[in-house]
Backbone atoms as SQL, in Angstrom:
CREATE TABLE atoms (id INTEGER PRIMARY KEY, chain TEXT, resi INTEGER, resn TEXT, atom TEXT, x REAL, y REAL, z REAL);
INSERT INTO atoms VALUES
  (1, 'A', 1, 'MET', 'N', 148.295, 51.257, 59.274),
  (2, 'A', 1, 'MET', 'CA', 148.204, 52.203, 58.252),
  (3, 'A', 1, 'MET', 'C', 147.339, 51.717, 57.156),
  (4, 'A', 2, 'LEU', 'N', 146.277, 52.602, 56.564),
  (5, 'A', 2, 'LEU', 'CA', 145.482, 52.139, 55.458),
  (6, 'A', 2, 'LEU', 'C', 146.438, 52.195, 54.177),
  (7, 'A', 3, 'GLN', 'N', 146.387, 51.128, 53.631),
  (8, 'A', 3, 'GLN', 'CA', 147.090, 51.085, 52.031),
  (9, 'A', 3, 'GLN', 'C', 146.163, 51.438, 51.018),
  (10, 'A', 4, 'GLU', 'N', 146.633, 52.392, 50.140),
  (11, 'A', 4, 'GLU', 'CA', 145.804, 52.871, 49.024),
  (12, 'A', 4, 'GLU', 'C', 145.756, 51.965, 47.948),
  (13, 'A', 5, 'ASN', 'N', 144.590, 51.383, 47.486),
  (14, 'A', 5, 'ASN', 'CA', 144.279, 50.625, 46.092),
  (15, 'A', 5, 'ASN', 'C', 144.780, 51.304, 44.859),
  (16, 'A', 6, 'LEU', 'N', 146.079, 51.041, 44.342),
  (17, 'A', 6, 'LEU', 'CA', 146.343, 51.783, 43.112),
  (18, 'A', 6, 'LEU', 'C', 146.660, 50.815, 42.021),
  (19, 'A', 7, 'LYS', 'N', 146.250, 50.943, 40.676),
  (20, 'A', 7, 'LYS', 'CA', 146.433, 50.072, 39.738),
  (21, 'A', 7, 'LYS', 'C', 147.052, 51.111, 38.627),
  (22, 'A', 8, 'THR', 'N', 148.220, 50.428, 38.060),
  (23, 'A', 8, 'THR', 'CA', 148.996, 51.259, 37.095),
  (24, 'A', 8, 'THR', 'C', 149.166, 50.375, 35.922),
  (25, 'A', 9, 'TYR', 'N', 148.710, 50.911, 34.660),
  (26, 'A', 9, 'TYR', 'CA', 148.792, 50.177, 33.452),
  (27, 'A', 9, 'TYR', 'C', 149.603, 50.956, 32.352),
  (28, 'A', 10, 'ILE', 'N', 150.487, 50.462, 31.730),
  (29, 'A', 10, 'ILE', 'CA', 151.120, 51.072, 30.511),
  (30, 'A', 10, 'ILE', 'C', 150.454, 50.552, 29.386),
  (31, 'A', 11, 'LEU', 'N', 149.879, 51.468, 28.512),
  (32, 'A', 11, 'LEU', 'CA', 148.920, 51.253, 27.558),
  (33, 'A', 11, 'LEU', 'C', 149.917, 51.062, 26.192),
  (34, 'A', 12, 'GLY', 'N', 149.356, 50.490, 25.062),
  (35, 'A', 12, 'GLY', 'CA', 150.115, 50.328, 23.705),
  (36, 'A', 12, 'GLY', 'C', 150.739, 51.519, 23.256),
  (37, 'A', 13, 'ASN', 'N', 150.272, 52.694, 23.648),
  (38, 'A', 13, 'ASN', 'CA', 150.728, 53.980, 23.069),
  (39, 'A', 13, 'ASN', 'C', 151.729, 54.632, 23.919),
  (40, 'A', 14, 'LYS', 'N', 152.073, 53.893, 25.167),
  (41, 'A', 14, 'LYS', 'CA', 152.958, 54.255, 26.048),
  (42, 'A', 14, 'LYS', 'C', 152.490, 55.098, 27.060),
  (43, 'A', 15, 'VAL', 'N', 151.052, 55.251, 27.172),
  (44, 'A', 15, 'VAL', 'CA', 150.466, 56.363, 28.064),
  (45, 'A', 15, 'VAL', 'C', 150.423, 55.520, 29.320),
  (46, 'A', 16, 'ILE', 'N', 150.727, 56.091, 30.463),
  (47, 'A', 16, 'ILE', 'CA', 150.669, 55.546, 31.800),
  (48, 'A', 16, 'ILE', 'C', 149.346, 55.813, 32.400),
  (49, 'A', 17, 'GLU', 'N', 148.502, 54.780, 32.713),
  (50, 'A', 17, 'GLU', 'CA', 147.201, 55.047, 33.317),
  (51, 'A', 17, 'GLU', 'C', 147.098, 54.597, 34.695),
  (52, 'A', 18, 'GLN', 'N', 146.644, 55.563, 35.671),
  (53, 'A', 18, 'GLN', 'CA', 146.667, 55.070, 37.049),
  (54, 'A', 18, 'GLN', 'C', 145.283, 55.099, 37.534),
  (55, 'A', 19, 'TRP', 'N', 144.739, 53.912, 38.155),
  (56, 'A', 19, 'TRP', 'CA', 143.442, 53.836, 38.574),
  (57, 'A', 19, 'TRP', 'C', 143.564, 53.683, 40.258),
  (58, 'A', 20, 'ARG', 'N', 142.639, 54.676, 41.015),
  (59, 'A', 20, 'ARG', 'CA', 142.886, 54.693, 42.463),
  (60, 'A', 20, 'ARG', 'C', 141.470, 54.460, 42.920),
  (61, 'A', 21, 'GLU', 'N', 141.283, 53.300, 43.851),
  (62, 'A', 21, 'GLU', 'CA', 140.063, 52.953, 44.355),
  (63, 'A', 21, 'GLU', 'C', 139.378, 53.982, 45.354),
  (64, 'A', 22, 'ASP', 'N', 138.265, 54.321, 45.522),
  (65, 'A', 22, 'ASP', 'CA', 137.505, 55.229, 46.581),
  (66, 'A', 22, 'ASP', 'C', 137.937, 54.640, 47.756),
  (67, 'A', 23, 'PRO', 'N', 138.689, 55.009, 48.806),
  (68, 'A', 23, 'PRO', 'CA', 138.675, 54.192, 50.027),
  (69, 'A', 23, 'PRO', 'C', 137.211, 54.168, 50.750),
  (70, 'A', 24, 'SER', 'N', 136.591, 55.211, 50.751),
  (71, 'A', 24, 'SER', 'CA', 135.356, 54.963, 51.296),
  (72, 'A', 24, 'SER', 'C', 134.308, 54.055, 50.620),
  (73, 'A', 25, 'HIS', 'N', 134.528, 53.814, 49.337),
  (74, 'A', 25, 'HIS', 'CA', 133.579, 52.869, 48.483),
  (75, 'A', 25, 'HIS', 'C', 134.267, 51.842, 47.838),
  (76, 'A', 26, 'PRO', 'N', 134.847, 51.019, 48.672),
  (77, 'A', 26, 'PRO', 'CA', 135.580, 49.773, 47.952),
  (78, 'A', 26, 'PRO', 'C', 135.080, 49.251, 46.686),
  (79, 'A', 27, 'GLY', 'N', 135.941, 48.937, 45.825),
  (80, 'A', 27, 'GLY', 'CA', 135.444, 48.486, 44.489),
  (81, 'A', 27, 'GLY', 'C', 135.163, 49.627, 43.421),
  (82, 'A', 28, 'GLN', 'N', 135.061, 50.960, 43.883),
  (83, 'A', 28, 'GLN', 'CA', 134.527, 52.062, 43.028),
  (84, 'A', 28, 'GLN', 'C', 135.804, 52.865, 42.638),
  (85, 'A', 29, 'VAL', 'N', 135.838, 53.457, 41.372),
  (86, 'A', 29, 'VAL', 'CA', 137.110, 54.173, 41.321),
  (87, 'A', 29, 'VAL', 'C', 137.012, 55.573, 41.806),
  (88, 'A', 30, 'GLY', 'N', 137.844, 55.960, 42.459),
  (89, 'A', 30, 'GLY', 'CA', 138.124, 57.429, 43.030),
  (90, 'A', 30, 'GLY', 'C', 138.708, 58.256, 42.229),
  (91, 'A', 31, 'LYS', 'N', 139.820, 57.781, 41.443),
  (92, 'A', 31, 'LYS', 'CA', 140.565, 58.656, 40.598),
  (93, 'A', 31, 'LYS', 'C', 141.116, 58.022, 39.494),
  (94, 'A', 32, 'ILE', 'N', 141.038, 58.692, 38.151),
  (95, 'A', 32, 'ILE', 'CA', 141.872, 58.130, 37.060),
  (96, 'A', 32, 'ILE', 'C', 142.748, 59.069, 36.559),
  (97, 'A', 33, 'LYS', 'N', 144.008, 58.724, 36.459),
  (98, 'A', 33, 'LYS', 'CA', 144.957, 59.696, 35.982),
  (99, 'A', 33, 'LYS', 'C', 145.799, 59.160, 34.720),
  (100, 'A', 34, 'SER', 'N', 145.876, 59.836, 33.605),
  (101, 'A', 34, 'SER', 'CA', 146.641, 59.266, 32.388),
  (102, 'A', 34, 'SER', 'C', 147.705, 60.225, 32.269),
  (103, 'A', 35, 'LEU', 'N', 149.004, 59.663, 31.998),
  (104, 'A', 35, 'LEU', 'CA', 150.039, 60.636, 31.848),
  (105, 'A', 35, 'LEU', 'C', 150.741, 60.145, 30.475),
  (106, 'A', 36, 'ARG', 'N', 151.360, 61.007, 29.804),
  (107, 'A', 36, 'ARG', 'CA', 152.317, 60.961, 28.655),
  (108, 'A', 36, 'ARG', 'C', 153.588, 60.228, 29.454),
  (109, 'A', 37, 'GLN', 'N', 154.508, 59.886, 28.728),
  (110, 'A', 37, 'GLN', 'CA', 155.921, 59.405, 29.152),
  (111, 'A', 37, 'GLN', 'C', 156.682, 60.329, 29.639),
  (112, 'A', 38, 'ASN', 'N', 156.415, 61.660, 29.276),
  (113, 'A', 38, 'ASN', 'CA', 157.198, 62.666, 29.739),
  (114, 'A', 38, 'ASN', 'C', 156.584, 63.296, 31.091),
  (115, 'A', 39, 'GLY', 'N', 155.442, 62.751, 31.656),
  (116, 'A', 39, 'GLY', 'CA', 154.875, 63.070, 32.843),
  (117, 'A', 39, 'GLY', 'C', 153.692, 64.039, 32.707),
  (118, 'A', 40, 'GLN', 'N', 153.522, 64.487, 31.394),
  (119, 'A', 40, 'GLN', 'CA', 152.431, 65.536, 30.946),
  (120, 'A', 40, 'GLN', 'C', 151.115, 64.826, 31.255),
  (121, 'A', 41, 'ASP', 'N', 150.000, 65.466, 31.993),
  (122, 'A', 41, 'ASP', 'CA', 148.676, 64.865, 32.117),
  (123, 'A', 41, 'ASP', 'C', 147.870, 65.019, 30.914),
  (124, 'A', 42, 'ILE', 'N', 147.350, 63.841, 30.796),
  (125, 'A', 42, 'ILE', 'CA', 146.196, 63.550, 29.613),
  (126, 'A', 42, 'ILE', 'C', 145.048, 63.738, 30.173),
  (127, 'A', 43, 'GLN', 'N', 144.697, 63.114, 31.478),
  (128, 'A', 43, 'GLN', 'CA', 143.473, 63.408, 32.221),
  (129, 'A', 43, 'GLN', 'C', 143.839, 63.168, 33.561),
  (130, 'A', 44, 'ASN', 'N', 142.915, 63.829, 34.446),
  (131, 'A', 44, 'ASN', 'CA', 143.195, 63.377, 36.017),
  (132, 'A', 44, 'ASN', 'C', 141.679, 63.733, 36.303),
  (133, 'A', 45, 'ILE', 'N', 140.987, 62.745, 36.568),
  (134, 'A', 45, 'ILE', 'CA', 139.542, 62.726, 37.039),
  (135, 'A', 45, 'ILE', 'C', 139.353, 62.161, 38.430),
  (136, 'A', 46, 'GLU', 'N', 138.623, 63.075, 39.091),
  (137, 'A', 46, 'GLU', 'CA', 138.260, 62.501, 40.738),
  (138, 'A', 46, 'GLU', 'C', 136.609, 62.203, 40.725),
  (139, 'A', 47, 'TYR', 'N', 136.592, 61.164, 41.267),
  (140, 'A', 47, 'TYR', 'CA', 134.846, 60.865, 41.529),
  (141, 'A', 47, 'TYR', 'C', 134.766, 60.825, 43.043),
  (142, 'A', 48, 'THR', 'N', 133.415, 61.241, 43.134),
  (143, 'A', 48, 'THR', 'CA', 132.759, 61.268, 44.662),
  (144, 'A', 48, 'THR', 'C', 131.317, 60.543, 44.591),
  (145, 'A', 49, 'TYR', 'N', 131.021, 59.756, 45.539),
  (146, 'A', 49, 'TYR', 'CA', 129.962, 59.043, 45.566),
  (147, 'A', 49, 'TYR', 'C', 128.990, 59.121, 46.806),
  (148, 'A', 50, 'ASP', 'N', 127.673, 58.887, 46.719),
  (149, 'A', 50, 'ASP', 'CA', 126.861, 59.104, 47.927),
  (150, 'A', 50, 'ASP', 'C', 126.838, 57.796, 48.509),
  (151, 'A', 51, 'ASP', 'N', 126.132, 57.718, 49.627),
  (152, 'A', 51, 'ASP', 'CA', 126.231, 56.399, 50.263),
  (153, 'A', 51, 'ASP', 'C', 125.491, 55.166, 49.740),
  (154, 'A', 52, 'ASP', 'N', 124.650, 55.421, 48.483),
  (155, 'A', 52, 'ASP', 'CA', 124.092, 54.080, 47.762),
  (156, 'A', 52, 'ASP', 'C', 125.034, 53.941, 46.576),
  (157, 'A', 53, 'GLY', 'N', 126.248, 54.500, 46.661),
  (158, 'A', 53, 'GLY', 'CA', 127.189, 54.148, 45.525),
  (159, 'A', 53, 'GLY', 'C', 126.819, 54.823, 44.293),
  (160, 'A', 54, 'ASN', 'N', 126.068, 55.919, 44.181),
  (161, 'A', 54, 'ASN', 'CA', 125.795, 56.608, 42.897),
  (162, 'A', 54, 'ASN', 'C', 126.805, 57.731, 42.951),
  (163, 'A', 55, 'MET', 'N', 127.339, 58.039, 41.686),
  (164, 'A', 55, 'MET', 'CA', 128.182, 58.965, 41.442),
  (165, 'A', 55, 'MET', 'C', 127.709, 60.416, 41.517),
  (166, 'A', 56, 'ILE', 'N', 128.087, 61.098, 42.656),
  (167, 'A', 56, 'ILE', 'CA', 127.464, 62.605, 42.547),
  (168, 'A', 56, 'ILE', 'C', 128.381, 63.851, 42.076),
  (169, 'A', 57, 'HIS', 'N', 129.580, 63.531, 42.030),
  (170, 'A', 57, 'HIS', 'CA', 130.555, 64.595, 41.393),
  (171, 'A', 57, 'HIS', 'C', 131.482, 63.762, 40.798),
  (172, 'A', 58, 'ARG', 'N', 131.958, 64.475, 39.455),
  (173, 'A', 58, 'ARG', 'CA', 133.079, 64.110, 38.693),
  (174, 'A', 58, 'ARG', 'C', 133.859, 65.379, 38.359),
  (175, 'A', 59, 'ASN', 'N', 135.112, 65.514, 38.719),
  (176, 'A', 59, 'ASN', 'CA', 135.872, 66.744, 38.445),
  (177, 'A', 59, 'ASN', 'C', 137.287, 66.363, 37.586),
  (178, 'A', 60, 'ASN', 'N', 137.280, 66.920, 36.444),
  (179, 'A', 60, 'ASN', 'CA', 138.572, 66.816, 35.621),
  (180, 'A', 60, 'ASN', 'C', 139.525, 67.979, 35.877),
  (181, 'A', 61, 'LEU', 'N', 140.599, 67.569, 36.426),
  (182, 'A', 61, 'LEU', 'CA', 141.643, 68.705, 36.834),
  (183, 'A', 61, 'LEU', 'C', 142.481, 69.086, 35.792),
  (184, 'A', 62, 'VAL', 'N', 142.330, 68.310, 34.415),
  (185, 'A', 62, 'VAL', 'CA', 143.059, 68.897, 33.411),
  (186, 'A', 62, 'VAL', 'C', 142.070, 69.864, 32.417),
  (187, 'A', 63, 'THR', 'N', 140.976, 69.526, 32.394),
  (188, 'A', 63, 'THR', 'CA', 139.969, 70.240, 31.411),
  (189, 'A', 63, 'THR', 'C', 139.346, 71.305, 32.216),
  (190, 'A', 64, 'LEU', 'N', 139.424, 71.186, 33.525),
  (191, 'A', 64, 'LEU', 'CA', 138.647, 72.135, 34.436),
  (192, 'A', 64, 'LEU', 'C', 137.269, 72.147, 34.541),
  (193, 'A', 65, 'SER', 'N', 136.814, 70.802, 33.935),
  (194, 'A', 65, 'SER', 'CA', 135.143, 70.527, 33.882),
  (195, 'A', 65, 'SER', 'C', 134.906, 70.056, 35.240),
  (196, 'A', 66, 'ASP', 'N', 133.684, 70.400, 35.601),
  (197, 'A', 66, 'ASP', 'CA', 133.106, 69.890, 36.818),
  (198, 'A', 66, 'ASP', 'C', 131.664, 69.445, 36.598),
  (199, 'A', 67, 'GLU', 'N', 131.209, 68.109, 37.108),
  (200, 'A', 67, 'GLU', 'CA', 129.957, 67.603, 36.976),
  (201, 'A', 67, 'GLU', 'C', 129.129, 67.287, 38.252),
  (202, 'A', 68, 'THR', 'N', 128.131, 67.339, 38.493),
  (203, 'A', 68, 'THR', 'CA', 127.200, 67.096, 39.541),
  (204, 'A', 68, 'THR', 'C', 125.992, 66.135, 39.097),
  (205, 'A', 69, 'PHE', 'N', 125.723, 65.192, 39.895),
  (206, 'A', 69, 'PHE', 'CA', 124.739, 64.237, 39.349),
  (207, 'A', 69, 'PHE', 'C', 123.655, 64.258, 40.602),
  (208, 'A', 70, 'ASP', 'N', 122.228, 64.085, 40.360),
  (209, 'A', 70, 'ASP', 'CA', 121.374, 64.018, 41.263),
  (210, 'A', 70, 'ASP', 'C', 120.464, 62.773, 41.044),
  (211, 'A', 71, 'TYR', 'N', 120.033, 61.916, 41.946),
  (212, 'A', 71, 'TYR', 'CA', 119.212, 60.645, 41.782),
  (213, 'A', 71, 'TYR', 'C', 118.016, 60.890, 42.518),
  (214, 'A', 72, 'ASP', 'N', 116.901, 60.057, 42.012),
  (215, 'A', 72, 'ASP', 'CA', 115.572, 60.008, 42.584),
  (216, 'A', 72, 'ASP', 'C', 115.706, 58.920, 43.776),
  (217, 'A', 73, 'GLU', 'N', 114.667, 58.654, 44.416),
  (218, 'A', 73, 'GLU', 'CA', 114.605, 57.483, 45.528),
  (219, 'A', 73, 'GLU', 'C', 114.734, 56.173, 44.940),
  (220, 'A', 74, 'LEU', 'N', 114.712, 55.879, 43.509),
  (221, 'A', 74, 'LEU', 'CA', 115.001, 54.562, 42.861),
  (222, 'A', 74, 'LEU', 'C', 116.404, 54.573, 42.464),
  (223, 'A', 75, 'ASP', 'N', 117.151, 55.593, 42.773),
  (224, 'A', 75, 'ASP', 'CA', 118.629, 55.566, 42.328),
  (225, 'A', 75, 'ASP', 'C', 118.834, 55.886, 40.899),
  (226, 'A', 76, 'GLN', 'N', 117.635, 56.405, 40.056),
  (227, 'A', 76, 'GLN', 'CA', 117.733, 56.721, 38.734),
  (228, 'A', 76, 'GLN', 'C', 118.291, 58.249, 38.604),
  (229, 'A', 77, 'LEU', 'N', 118.993, 58.423, 37.628),
  (230, 'A', 77, 'LEU', 'CA', 119.634, 59.760, 37.383),
  (231, 'A', 77, 'LEU', 'C', 118.457, 60.767, 37.064),
  (232, 'A', 78, 'LYS', 'N', 118.489, 61.847, 37.700),
  (233, 'A', 78, 'LYS', 'CA', 117.310, 62.718, 37.634),
  (234, 'A', 78, 'LYS', 'C', 117.767, 64.111, 36.926),
  (235, 'A', 79, 'ARG', 'N', 119.221, 64.405, 37.325),
  (236, 'A', 79, 'ARG', 'CA', 119.698, 65.636, 36.935),
  (237, 'A', 79, 'ARG', 'C', 121.259, 65.702, 36.976),
  (238, 'A', 80, 'TRP', 'N', 121.653, 66.066, 35.809),
  (239, 'A', 80, 'TRP', 'CA', 123.225, 66.310, 35.450),
  (240, 'A', 80, 'TRP', 'C', 123.532, 67.486, 35.192),
  (241, 'A', 81, 'GLU', 'N', 124.526, 68.222, 35.906),
  (242, 'A', 81, 'GLU', 'CA', 125.062, 69.585, 35.679),
  (243, 'A', 81, 'GLU', 'C', 126.353, 69.630, 35.327),
  (244, 'A', 82, 'TYR', 'N', 126.701, 70.166, 34.169),
  (245, 'A', 82, 'TYR', 'CA', 128.092, 69.960, 33.596),
  (246, 'A', 82, 'TYR', 'C', 128.685, 71.602, 33.459),
  (247, 'A', 83, 'LYS', 'N', 129.745, 71.885, 34.222),
  (248, 'A', 83, 'LYS', 'CA', 130.351, 73.121, 34.177),
  (249, 'A', 83, 'LYS', 'C', 131.719, 73.086, 33.542),
  (250, 'A', 84, 'ASN', 'N', 131.868, 74.129, 32.692),
  (251, 'A', 84, 'ASN', 'CA', 133.462, 74.123, 32.164),
  (252, 'A', 84, 'ASN', 'C', 133.652, 75.839, 31.913),
  (253, 'A', 85, 'GLY', 'N', 134.084, 76.366, 32.959),
  (254, 'A', 85, 'GLY', 'CA', 134.212, 78.002, 32.636),
  (255, 'A', 85, 'GLY', 'C', 132.964, 78.433, 32.843),
  (256, 'A', 86, 'SER', 'N', 132.515, 79.289, 31.924),
  (257, 'A', 86, 'SER', 'CA', 131.136, 80.116, 31.987),
  (258, 'A', 86, 'SER', 'C', 130.044, 79.062, 31.613),
  (259, 'A', 87, 'LEU', 'N', 130.366, 78.014, 30.679),
  (260, 'A', 87, 'LEU', 'CA', 129.414, 77.205, 30.305),
  (261, 'A', 87, 'LEU', 'C', 128.725, 76.410, 31.428),
  (262, 'A', 88, 'ILE', 'N', 127.292, 76.297, 31.578),
  (263, 'A', 88, 'ILE', 'CA', 126.852, 75.589, 32.672),
  (264, 'A', 88, 'ILE', 'C', 125.560, 74.875, 32.187),
  (265, 'A', 89, 'PRO', 'N', 125.526, 73.989, 31.219),
  (266, 'A', 89, 'PRO', 'CA', 124.267, 73.312, 30.738),
  (267, 'A', 89, 'PRO', 'C', 123.926, 72.371, 31.998),
  (268, 'A', 90, 'CYS', 'N', 122.500, 72.113, 32.032),
  (269, 'A', 90, 'CYS', 'CA', 121.933, 71.389, 33.109),
  (270, 'A', 90, 'CYS', 'C', 120.787, 70.476, 32.372),
  (271, 'A', 91, 'PHE', 'N', 120.925, 69.162, 32.615),
  (272, 'A', 91, 'PHE', 'CA', 119.965, 68.403, 31.968),
  (273, 'A', 91, 'PHE', 'C', 119.038, 67.702, 33.020),
  (274, 'A', 92, 'LYS', 'N', 117.786, 67.557, 32.715),
  (275, 'A', 92, 'LYS', 'CA', 117.121, 66.942, 33.803),
  (276, 'A', 92, 'LYS', 'C', 116.472, 65.637, 32.814),
  (277, 'A', 93, 'PHE', 'N', 116.257, 64.589, 33.530),
  (278, 'A', 93, 'PHE', 'CA', 115.720, 63.240, 33.121),
  (279, 'A', 93, 'PHE', 'C', 114.371, 62.986, 33.783),
  (280, 'A', 94, 'ILE', 'N', 113.477, 62.411, 32.912),
  (281, 'A', 94, 'ILE', 'CA', 112.055, 62.129, 33.283),
  (282, 'A', 94, 'ILE', 'C', 111.965, 60.801, 32.919),
  (283, 'A', 95, 'TYR', 'N', 111.665, 59.890, 33.990),
  (284, 'A', 95, 'TYR', 'CA', 111.289, 58.453, 33.674),
  (285, 'A', 95, 'TYR', 'C', 109.716, 58.240, 33.424),
  (286, 'A', 96, 'ILE', 'N', 109.279, 57.548, 32.471),
  (287, 'A', 96, 'ILE', 'CA', 107.977, 57.327, 32.303),
  (288, 'A', 96, 'ILE', 'C', 107.671, 55.764, 32.663);
């Protein structure tokens, strides 16, 4: 049975923070969840990576924001798209 790598921290303000490793990309975070003492979510963010280890997707389940990232052949960020409800800004990066 595969054991999931989970680290839990209790911060000075009593917030409980949990870091879960992405099982398909060892050493990279797959999820960060922060909770108040009463169990209320402060943040709940999931991460997805491509085969080169570049983050290609980040989803915040608390704010309902959704981000996608595209990279060029040198693994440089070339496009970032942020969605939050109807707001969909898209940023393109040019390297000189």
